[in-house]
C-alpha positions in Angstrom: 0.0 0.0 0.0 1.4 3.4 -0.9 2.1 5.5 2.2 -0.2 8.4 2.7 1.3 11.9 2.8 0.5 14.0 5.9 -2.1 15.9 3.9 -3.8 12.7 2.6 -3.7 11.3 6.2 -5.5 14.3 7.4 -8.0 14.1 4.6 -8.7 10.4 5.3 -9.2 11.0 9.0 -11.5 13.9 8.3 -13.6 12.0 5.9 -13.7 9.1 8.4 -15.1 11.5 10.9 -17.5 13.0 8.5 -18.8 9.5 7.6 -19.0 8.0 11.1 -19.4 11.1 13.3 -18.5 10.7 17.0 -17.5 7.1 16.5 -14.5 8.0 14.5 -13.3 10.2 17.4 -14.1 7.6 20.0 -16.7 9.9 21.5 -20.1 9.1 22.9 -21.7 12.3 21.6 -20.9 15.3 19.4 -18.0 16.9 21.1 -15.4 19.3 19.9 -11.6 19.2 20.1 -11.2 22.5 21.9 -12.6 25.9 22.4 -13.5 28.5 19.7 -10.7 29.2 17.3 -11.2 33.0 17.7 -13.4 35.6 19.4 -15.2 35.9 16.0 -16.2 32.2 16.2 -17.1 32.6 19.8 -19.4 35.5 18.9 -21.1 33.4 16.2 -21.5 30.5 18.5 -23.1 32.8 21.1 -25.7 34.0 18.5 -26.5 30.4 17.6 -27.1 29.6 21.3 -29.3 32.7 21.5 -31.4 31.1 18.7 -31.9 28.1 20.9 -29.4 25.6 19.6 -26.5 23.8 21.2 -23.2 24.2 19.5 -19.8 22.4 19.5 -16.6 24.2 18.6 -13.8 22.8 16.4 -15.6 19.6 15.3 -13.4 17.1 13.6 -9.8 16.0 13.8 -6.3 16.7 12.6 -5.8 20.0 10.7 -9.3 19.8 9.1 -12.0 20.8 11.4 -15.4 22.4 11.1 -15.4 25.6 13.1 -18.9 25.2 14.7 -21.2 22.3 14.7 -24.9 23.0 15.4 -26.4 20.1 17.3 -29.7 18.7 16.1 -32.2 19.3 19.0 -34.4 16.4 17.7 -31.4 14.0 17.6 -28.6 15.2 20.0 -26.2 12.6 18.7 -25.8 14.3 15.3 -25.0 17.6 13.9 -27.6 19.7 12.1 -25.3 22.2 10.4 -21.6 22.9 10.1 -20.7 26.6 10.3 -17.4 27.7 8.7 -15.8 31.0 9.7 -12.8 32.7 8.1 -10.7 32.6 11.2 -7.3 31.2 12.0 -8.1 27.6 10.8 -9.3 28.9 7.4 -6.2 31.1 6.9 -3.8 28.4 8.0 -5.0 26.0 5.4 -2.3 25.3 2.8 -4.3 26.3 -0.2 -7.8 27.6 -1.2 -8.3 24.2 -2.8 -7.9 22.5 0.6 -10.3 25.0 2.2 -13.0 24.9 -0.3 -12.8 21.3 -1.7 -12.4 19.5 1.6 -14.9 21.5 3.6 -17.5 22.3 1.0 -17.6 19.7 -1.7 -16.6 16.5 0.0 -18.4 17.1 3.2 -21.6 18.0 1.4 -21.3 14.8 -0.5 -21.1 13.0 2.8 -24.2 14.7 4.1 -22.9 17.8 5.9 -24.7 21.0 5.4 -22.2 23.8 5.4 -22.9 27.5 6.0 -20.0 30.0 5.7 -19.7 33.4 7.4 -17.1 36.0 6.6 -15.9 38.1 9.5 -16.2 41.5 7.7 -19.8 40.7 6.7 -20.5 39.6 10.3 -19.2 43.0 11.6 -20.8 45.3 8.9 -24.0 43.4 8.3 -24.5 41.6 11.6 -28.3 41.5 11.6 -28.4 40.3 8.0 -25.9 37.6 8.7 -27.8 36.4 11.7 -30.9 36.2 9.5 -29.0 34.2 7.0 -27.7 31.9 9.8 -31.1 31.4 11.2 -32.5 30.6 7.8 -29.7 28.1 7.1 -30.4 26.3 10.4 -34.2 26.2 9.7 -33.5 24.9 6.2 -31.3 22.2 7.7 -34.0 21.2 10.1 -36.6 20.9 7.3 -34.2 18.7 5.3 -32.6 16.6 8.0 -33.7 13.1 6.7 -31.1 10.5 5.8 -31.9 9.5 2.2 -30.7 6.3 0.4 -28.2 8.2 -1.7 -26.4 9.6 1.4 -26.3 6.2 3.0 -24.7 4.8 -0.2 -22.1 7.5 -0.2 -21.1 6.9 3.4 -20.8 3.2 2.8 -18.2 3.6 0.0 -14.5 3.6 0.5 -13.5 7.0 2.0 -10.2 7.0 0.0 -12.2 7.1 -3.2 -13.4 10.6 -2.3 -9.9 11.8 -1.5 -8.8 10.8 -5.0 -11.7 12.7 -6.7 -10.6 15.9 -8.4 -12.9 18.8 -7.9 -12.8 21.4 -10.7 -10.9 24.7 -10.0 -13.4 27.5 -9.8 -12.5 31.1 -10.3 -13.9 33.1 -7.4 -14.7 36.7 -7.9 -15.8 39.3 -5.4 -19.6 39.9 -5.6 -21.3 42.8 -4.0 -23.4 41.8 -1.0 -27.2 41.9 -1.5 -27.4 44.1 1.6 -26.4 47.1 -0.4 -27.6 49.6 2.2 -25.4 48.1 5.0 -22.0 49.6 5.1 -18.8 49.2 7.0 -18.7 51.3 10.2 -16.5 54.3 9.5 -17.5 54.7 5.8 -19.7 57.5 4.4 -21.9 57.6 1.2 -20.1 59.2 -1.7 -21.6 62.7 -2.5 -21.4 64.1 -6.0 -21.1 67.8 -6.5 -23.9 69.1 -8.6 -22.5 72.1 -10.6 -25.2 74.7 -10.4 -24.1 76.8 -13.4 -24.5 76.4 -17.1 -22.6 77.9 -20.1 -23.7 77.7 -23.7 -20.2 78.4 -25.2 -18.7 75.0 -24.9 -16.5 75.5 -28.0 -14.8 78.4 -26.1 -14.0 76.3 -23.0 -10.2 76.6 -23.5 -10.3 80.5 -23.9 -8.2 82.2 -21.1 -11.1 84.5 -20.0 -13.0 81.5 -18.6 -10.2 80.2 -16.4 -11.5 82.1 -13.4 -15.0 80.6 -13.6 -13.5 77.2 -14.2 -11.3 77.6 -11.1 -14.3 78.6 -9.0 -16.2 75.5 -10.1 -13.2 73.4 -9.5 -12.8 74.6 -6.0 -16.5 73.8 -5.3 -16.1 70.3 -6.6 -12.9 69.6 -4.7 -14.3 70.9 -1.5 -17.2 68.4 -1.7 -15.6 65.4 -3.5 -12.0 65.8 -2.7 -9.7 64.0 -2.9 -10.9 63.5 -6.4 -9.1 62.3 -9.5 -8.4 65.1 -12.0 -10.2 63.2 -14.7 -13.4 63.1 -12.6 -13.0 66.7 -11.7 -12.6 67.6 -15.3 -15.8 65.6 -16.1 -17.7 67.7 -13.6 -16.4 71.0 -14.8 -17.0 70.5 -18.5 -20.5 69.3 -17.8 -21.2 73.0 -16.9 -20.3 73.8 -20.6 -22.5 71.0 -21.8 -19.5 68.9 -22.9 -19.0 65.2 -22.4 -15.5 64.6 -23.7 -12.2 66.3 -22.9 -9.8 66.9 -25.8 -6.2 68.2 -25.6 -7.2 71.8 -25.3 -9.7 71.2 -22.6 -7.1 69.1 -20.6 -4.6 71.9 -20.9 -7.2 74.5 -19.8 -8.0 72.4 -16.7 -4.3 72.0 -15.9 -4.1 75.8 -15.9 -7.1 76.1 -13.6 -5.5 73.6 -11.2 -2.3 75.6 -11.1 -4.2 78.8 -10.5 -6.0 77.2 -7.5 -2.7 75.9 -6.2 -1.1 79.3 -6.4 -3.9 80.7 -4.4 -3.6 77.8 -1.9 -7.2 76.8 -2.6 -6.4 73.1 -3.2 -3.5 70.7 -3.3 -2.5 68.4 -6.1 -1.0 65.1 -5.2 -0.2 63.0 -8.2 -3.4 62.7 -10.2 -5.7 63.7 -7.3 -6.9 67.1 -6.1 -7.2 67.5 -2.3 -9.0 70.1 -0.3 -6.7 72.2 1.9 -6.6 71.1 5.5 -8.2 67.6 5.0 -6.9 65.6 8.0 -9.0 62.5 8.2 -9.2 60.4 5.0 -12.9 59.6 4.3 -13.8 56.2 3.0 -16.6 56.8 0.6 -18.9 54.1 -0.6 -21.2 54.2 -3.6 -24.9 54.8 -3.2 -27.3 52.3 -4.8 -28.9 53.5 -8.0 -26.7 56.5 -8.2 -24.3 55.7 -11.1 -22.1 58.8 -10.5 -21.1 57.5 -7.1 -19.4 54.4 -8.5 -15.8 55.2 -9.2 -13.3 53.3 -11.4 -10.5 51.8 -9.3 -8.0 54.1 -10.9 -10.1 57.1 -9.6 -9.9 56.0 -5.9 -7.0 57.7 -4.0 -4.4 55.2 -2.7 -4.9 56.8 0.8 -8.7 56.0 0.6 -8.1 52.4 -0.4 -5.6 51.9 2.4 -8.0 53.6 4.9 -10.7 51.2 3.8 -8.4 48.2 4.3 -7.5 49.4 7.8 -11.2 49.7 8.7 -11.8 46.1 7.5 -8.8 44.7 9.3 -9.6 46.4 12.6 -13.2 45.1 12.5 -12.3 41.6 11.3 -10.9 38.9 13.5 -8.0 37.6 11.5 -8.3 38.2 7.7 -6.1 37.0 4.9 -5.0 39.0 1.8 -7.5 37.4 -0.5 -10.4 38.0 1.8 -9.2 41.6 2.4 -9.1 42.3 -1.3 -12.6 40.8 -1.8 -14.1 42.9 1.0 -12.4 46.1 -0.2 -13.7 45.5 -3.7 -17.1 44.8 -2.2 -17.2 48.1 -0.2 -16.2 50.2 -3.3 -19.0 48.5 -5.3 -17.0 46.2 -7.6 -19.0 43.1 -8.6 -16.0 41.4 -10.0 -12.3 41.6 -9.2 -10.4 41.2 -12.5 -6.7 41.5 -12.7 -6.7 45.2 -13.0 -8.8 45.7 -9.8 -7.0 43.0 -7.9 -3.5 44.3 -8.8 -4.5 47.8 -7.7 -5.9 46.7 -4.4 -3.0 44.3 -3.8 -0.6 47.2 -4.4 -2.2 49.2 -1.6 -2.2 46.2 0.7 1.5 45.7 0.2 2.1 49.4 0.7 0.4 49.1 4.2 2.7 46.2 5.0 5.8 48.0 3.8 5.0 51.0 6.0 4.6 48.7 8.9 1.0 49.8 9.5 -0.2 46.2 8.9 1.6 43.0 9.6 1.0 39.5 8.3 1.0 36.9 11.1 0.7 33.3 9.9 -1.4 34.4 6.9 -3.7 36.8 8.9 -3.4 40.5 8.6 -3.6 42.7 11.6 -3.0 46.4 12.4 0.1 47.2 14.3 -1.8 49.3 16.8 -4.2 46.4 17.3 -1.8 43.6 18.0 
């Protein structure tokens, strides 16, 4: 017989537990192998108890454990639902394949019902997550029968499941359906409505209009700053009933920016225009159904992305880089994280680590002042 690697040994024992339950652990009832893995899991377990159910923490064996097992009140010798949290156990798994394939696909094939909770969602959308959790438990109670197909699966050789290859699935960040729930510390993005209108759009680049353009620009920056110069230009030219900025318009806007800088009415940092005296970096989130509040990732200041990441890390209980990028994208309203968005967010995450503001401890990110 070919010797099992450590990973395959863990897989085998975990599947053995999933198939035989307490018997595999030489237990007389559903017991865990220790306390909660993190304060986050302890908090979730407390809410489950508040719903009237008994819970067991760290169910399983070896390095593969279900964070929380919800005991079936009708049959105390079995678990009704497995709850997975993105705590230390999740982040210490060798690969995303281990996390997802072992816990989700194989265990569900063996009869486990799995419900996952992400710590940022738990913090920012607590009531909504509790509702989801309650519904998952109720659904499990309504479908807790042991059917013939499940019994046949459990009776097969456990090692056959270990050898099955689950397809790799590309996972993308999807905006949470609770669109109105936001991360504490964020504010809705407010668009400056330019209250003037000019009919001479063809003359936008004429020097005599630079003063008016500067006044509008200051109004925009005071409300939307820091704002990317491309967005600021879009707002200004709208007053001239223009939708596209050619070379002459771009040059005219550059002159208006320099005029405002000389008068100390705004500050230009890279491609972003900042209000004078802005001390606290706002983290601004899009407003549902208001298209203008959704910004391209290139139009979000690096400082704002980093501030958002710090909010997430401080509210989460142990979060990995992938989860941080997902949640940051979610907060800024991105339904998908393609390479361009991911690379930009990853760049800011790495910047925080280089500055020492954030440290990576065994795969979990934490703020230096919160360690």
